[in-house]
C-alpha positions, 0 to 999 in steps of 0.5 A, a space after each residue: 404595530 408591535 413595539 420594537 427596540 432600536 439597536 442603533 441608539 447612541 450611548 446614554 440615549 435609549 429608544 423605543 418605537 411604537 405604533 398607535 394601536 392598543 397595547 399588546 402584552 407579550 411574554 418578554 415584558 416579564 423580563 422588563 419587570 425583572 430588570 426594573 426591580 434590579 435597577 431599583 435595587 442597584 441605582 444610587 438613591 440620588 437617581 430615584 430623587 430625579 423626577 421625569 415627565 412622560 405622556 400619560 397615554 402616549 398612543 392617545 396623546 401622540 395621535 391627538 397632537 399629530 393626527 397625521 402620525 403613524 408611529 413614534 419613537 421614545 427617547 430617554 436622555 439626561 444631562 448627566 449622561 450626555 455632558 454632566 456638570 458642564 452641560 448643566 451649566 451650559 443649559 442654565 446659562 441658556 435659560 438664564 437661571 439655575 436649576 433647582 429642586 427635584 425637578 431640575 437635577 442633572 440626572 432628571 430623566 427626560 422622555 422625548 418623543 419623535 413623531 413619524 408619518 410612515 418613515 418620515 420624521 414630522 415632529 417632536 413632543 416633550 414635557 417638563 416639570 416646573 414648580 408652581 405656586 401651589 404645586 407642580 406644573 407639567 408643560 408639554 409642547 408639540 413641535 415641528 421638525 424645526 423646533 417651532 411650537 405647533 401645540 401647547 398644553 398642561 398635562 398637570 397644573 395645580 393653580 387657583 387659575 387652572 381653568 383659565 390657563 387650560 383654556 385653549 385660547 391661552 395655549 394658542 398664543 404659543 403656537 408658531 413660537 420657537 427658541 429664537 423668540 424666547 432667547 430675549 425672555 429673561 426668566 428671572 425678571 419675567 421681561 423680554 428685551 426688546 419686547 417681542 412675541 413672548 411679551 404679547 402672550 397674555 396672562 389669563 389671570 393677573 392674580 396668578 402671575 407666579 404661575 404665568 411666569 412659571 409657565 413661560 420658564 417651563 416653555 423656554 426650558 423645554 425648548 432649550 432641552 429639545 434643542 440640545 437633545 434633538 435639534 443638535 443645538 440649532 438655536 444655540 448662539 456663538 
């Protein structure tokens, strides 16, 4: 299936729909390159500091996470374009922590994937960057239409316990969880009050507590952003 643009994208939200087959280059890609060069020369330097998180190989990764899928739509969003400083403060309040560093500025470009089977929307994929002990983590979630986790994995992980964290048994502990489960988890203290399903996620390496807590923070942040940009704040309280 050839890639096609979506003329009905809302302001500040760009989309692209693609099938699962091999990429085919057409002459119009030259225009895209020219546009990229133009943007690189004209956008504010602050925007270039923002760090997004894309799937390394969308066609392969979407099919792996959603074997039943036939196509997907790529959405490009940011806090700055949707709500600016007010939205950033709202997201921080829901997270229970301040955004900080290049991974967490208001202008970070988030790439979100809507997954389809035929014309039916069946789920979402989204990844976020998170600072770990020795470097960055990229935590990706595959979610059903209700925002419930059906798949979890690290696309990037710099940790002394990387092997343990990448073990499928660790990722399976997140399956079935949603933002409702993470609402009671305090990312600052690393505690859930009262204890619930998040507290039952076991750290595979006690010596890497900081990376474990970074993973849980990234997961909660991921779920909040999906709720804000894709689910219409379904899980927002008040």
